[in-house]
N, C-alpha and C positions, 0 to 999 in steps of 0.2 A: 829737341824736339822735332818730330817728324816736319817735313815740309809739306806733306799731302794729307790733310785730314780737314773735315769740316770747321770752318773758321765762321763764327755768330757771334752776334751781340745780344747777349742773355743777361736779363735783369732777375735777381729774385728778390721778389717783395715778400718782408715779414711784418706783419703788425707787432707791435710792442704790447707784451701781455694783454694779449687782444680781450679774452673773456673779461679778466678784471678791470681793465680800461674801459669797456664798456658799462660796467657796473658803477666805475666811478664818475663816469660822464653822465648816467641815467638819474644817479644818487649824489648830488654835490657835498652830501656829508660824509660820504667815503672817500673824499678825494684828500690824496696826502697821508692816508691811513694804511695800515696792515691789513689786506683783504685776500682772503681765500676762497675762490668761487668752487663749492662743493666741499667734501671733506667733512661735513657736518655729522653727528650721531657717531655711534660708539665705532662702526667700522667704516666710516665714511673715509673716501678718497680724494686727494686734492685734484681740482681739471687743470687751474690755473691760480697763479698769486701774483699779487701787485709788486712793483718793484719795492716797494715799502717793506714789503714783507720777505721778499728774496733777500735782504740784506741780513736778516736773522737765519737764513738758509732752507726758508721755505721754499719748495719747488714742486711741481706737478708731478703726479704719480705717488706723492708721499702719503702716508697715513694721516689723517685730521689728529688723531692723538699726537704722534709726534710734532707736527707743525704746532698744537698747541703748547707743546714742552719748550720750543724752539722760540715761539713767540706769544709771551702771556698775554699779550694786548691784540690776538689776531682776532678778526672780525670774519666771521663765515658767512657767506653769502650762497643763497641758493642758484644753482645756474638756471639761465632761460635760453636754451638753444633755438626756441623759435626768434629770438631777440639777436642773438648771433648772427642766425643764419639772413636775416632782414638786413643787418649792416653789412654782413658779407656781401650781399648782392649789389649792395651800393658800390662797394670798394670795386668789385667785379667790372661793373659796367662804366668805370673809370679806366679799368685797364684797356676794353674794348674800344676807349677812344683811340688808342694808340697803336694797338695792332689785335689781329684774330687769333695770333697765336699764343694764348694762354693757357697754361696748364695748373689747373689748381690741385693742391697738394693737399690741401683742409681749408678750412672756414679762413682760417687766417694767414696763408701763405699761398704764393703761386709764382710759376716761373712765366716770364714774359721773353719772346724772342723780337728784337726790335730791330733785326738785320736791314728789314724794308718793313718800314712802318708808316703809319697813315698821316703822319705829321712831315715826312720826310726829312726828318731831322737825323743827321749822320751820327749825332753823339749821343749812346745810349746812357752816359752820364747824366746829361742834361734831360734827357727824358725821364730817368728815373727822379730827378729833383722834382721837376713836372709833378709827376705823380702823386709824389710824397705831399707836395705842397696843397694838390688838390684834395688828398685824402683828407689831409688835416683841415681845409677851410669848408667842405662839404659834408664832410661826416663828424669831424671833430677829434680824431683820434691819431696818433703819430705811428708812423710805420718806418723801417729801417730797411736798405736795399743793398744787395751785392751786385756788381756788375763785373762780366769777364766773358770769355770767349767760350766758355761753356757751362754746363748746368751746374757740375760739381763745383767748380770755383766761386761760381756766383753763390752757390748756397753757403760756402764755406766763409764768403767775404761779408756776407748781410749780416752775420754774427758780431763783426769786428767792431763795428762803431754804433751797438745798441746801447740805450734807445734812441731813436730820433736821429739816425746818422745813416752815412752810405759810406760805402769802401768800392772804388774801382781799382782791378787789376788789369791793368795793360796788357798786350798781347807779348811785349817786350819783358815786362816782370814777372811773368808766369812762372817761369823755372826758379827765380830767386825766391818767390813768394813761397813756392810748395817745398823747396828746400829748407826754409827757415821755420816752416811751420811745427808745431809741437804735434804730435802722432794723436793725441787724444781729439784734436781738433779737426780731425779729417772726418768728414761726412760718410757714416757707414762704421767707423771704426767705435765701437762702445766700450763700456769701461773693461768689460771682461778681455776682449779682444785687445785693449789698449795694455791690460795688464802682462798679458802673454808675449806682446811686443817687447814689453820693457824686458822681460825676462830673456827675449832674444837679444838684447842691444839695441833695440829699435825705439829711440827717444823722438826723432826728427824726422821729416820728410827725407832730408839728406841720407841719413841711417837707411830709411826705408827704400831709397834709391840705389842704394849699395848691395841690396839683396837680390840676388837671381829670380827669375819668374818660377825655375824648379825649386829653389828654398822656399817662397812664400807659397806656392802651391802644395809642397809638402808639409809645412806647417800650418797653412790655414785654409787648405782644401780650394774649393771653386774660388772662394774670395781671393785668392792669391793674386789670379790674373788681374783682377780689378784694381787690386792695390799697386801693383807693379805699372799698370798703365796709367792710373789716375796721379800717380806722384810726377809722372813724365808731361802732365798736361792733356792728356788723351782721353777723353771722353765722349764719345760722339752721339749720345743719346739726344735725340731730336726733342724740343718742345712739343708735345701731344696734345693738340687742344681737345680733342674727345679722348680722355682718359677711359680705358676699356676696365671696367670693375672687374676684377679678379675672385672677390670674394664676398661674402655679406654676414655678418654676426650680430649677436646679441649675447649679454651675457649679466651675471646678477650676483654681487657680494652680500654675504648673508650676515646678518646682525649678530647670530650666533652660529657657531662651529657644528655641521652637521656630521653625525660620525655613523650613518646609517644608509644604504642606499634606497631605504624606504622613503625614508624622511626627504629623499630628492628628487621623487618622482613629481610631487608637486611643482617643485622650482622646475622642474625642466619641462613640464606643460607649459607653465608662463613663457618661458624663454623660445621654445619651440614655437609658441602663438606668436611672438612678436619677430623672430627671424620670417614666418611665413607672411608676416602681414609687410615685413619691409620687401620680401621678394615681390609680391603681388605689386606694392609700390612702384618697385623698378620694372616691373614687368619682366622679370628673369628667371630662371629656374636652374638647378645644379644638379651635379650626380655625386660629388663626395661630401659627406657628412663629418664635421670633423667636432669633437666633445673636448672642450679644455677644463682641465681642472686643475685649481690652486688648492693645495693643502695648507694647513694651519702654519706649518712652518716655512709658508711662502715658495716651496718647492711648485713647480709647473709641470704638468702632464697632459698631453695630449693622445688623444687615440680618433683614428678615423676608418673611414670604409666607404667604399665606392660603389654606389647603385648601378644597375645595367641601364637606366632610364634618367631623366631630369625629372626632378619633383619640386615642388614650392608648396606641397600641401602639408598643413600642420600635423595632421596624423602620421603620414609617413615619417617626416623627420624626428617626430616624436619616439616613434618605434625605433627608429636607427640610433638615435640618442640612446634609448634605455637599453639596447643591444651592446653598445660601446661601454656604458656604464658598469653593465654585468659581465664585461669581456675579462677583466681580472680584477683581483681584489685589491679594496682601495689601501694605500699605503698609510695613510692616516686621516683624521678628521679633515673636514673639509670648508673652506671660507668662500670659493667662489665656484660657479660652473658657467660654462659659457658654451654656446653652439655655433658653429660657422658652416656655411655652404662655400663650396668652392667648386672648380672645374664647371663654371657657368655657360649657359647657351649663348653668350654675346658673341656680336660679331666680331672676329678676329682677322679680317681682310686686312693685308699688311698696305701700307702706304708706300707710294713711289719712292726708290731711295734717293736721297738728297746727295747732289753731287759735291765732290769735294772741291776746295779751292786752296790755291798755294797760302802759305803763311807770309804774310807782310807785315813788318813792324810799324809800318805808316800807315796803321789800322785806328782810323778817330774812334775815340771813345770818350 
């Protein structure tokens, strides 16, 4: 590992089956039962599953129909995002008692940089324990945590002792940890990429480390350099307390497949209206309009166009989406449509570069 790179004390906190756990907390009759948030109806998709349901193979992004087949006693619960947001804010307020360097990834997970913290505690592991204890006491939910020298390793480590556990990867343990790691556990390597790596004889971090950066870039494109560096413990991304929104989107899955563009226009109008509402609520506008089309065979297609000006008006967004819809013939009947706006007019001023410090094995975690 390089002796000159940013050394930080990073915690990744990940709530355990967050949506499902909130539902079980609010409704004691659901405790200990296999439940799925969302997924109801003929075309529903699971947003979250309780650990009791996960034992049967039920997981997020799975169709409700398949989930019900895997777990016949599965209970479907309608999502309550206002409630999840309310709980998330309480959890986040606990984070801020320890550091202002908090980067939320979603309602149920966040990175914390506690290199310098408000408690003056040199141990990131003890801070993670304290945070998890407070979440349990003050909110009533369990959380897991990963602790290490950068965001990548902390993210991977938080999944190790789930639920209601934590794992620390100390500086002197980083290389051994990464080399022994199953490649599919690397954050950023999905199922398709993992299969491709298996075909190239890459099964562990050690296998990955033995490949040159040229080999990785040849076979995995721009991601090749990322893989080359993270397996060596190099990931210099800072915890960004004010994450800049890069896009805003809305989508809708239909109860019946749509086979003609004519039937999709009304649906697109509703989606464009929701996108416009969200843009106005966030006080942003964007130039690039992307139409997302998921076909009945689950293949995905996106079509984009960039306008010469920033927009957040429903009518303009809808017109752009219509143009994209008619841009080329549909490949099949359609089960989902979505519209996203990117290239936003958000502030992109760079933050001052963080100085690097020497790697020291006596770095208290």
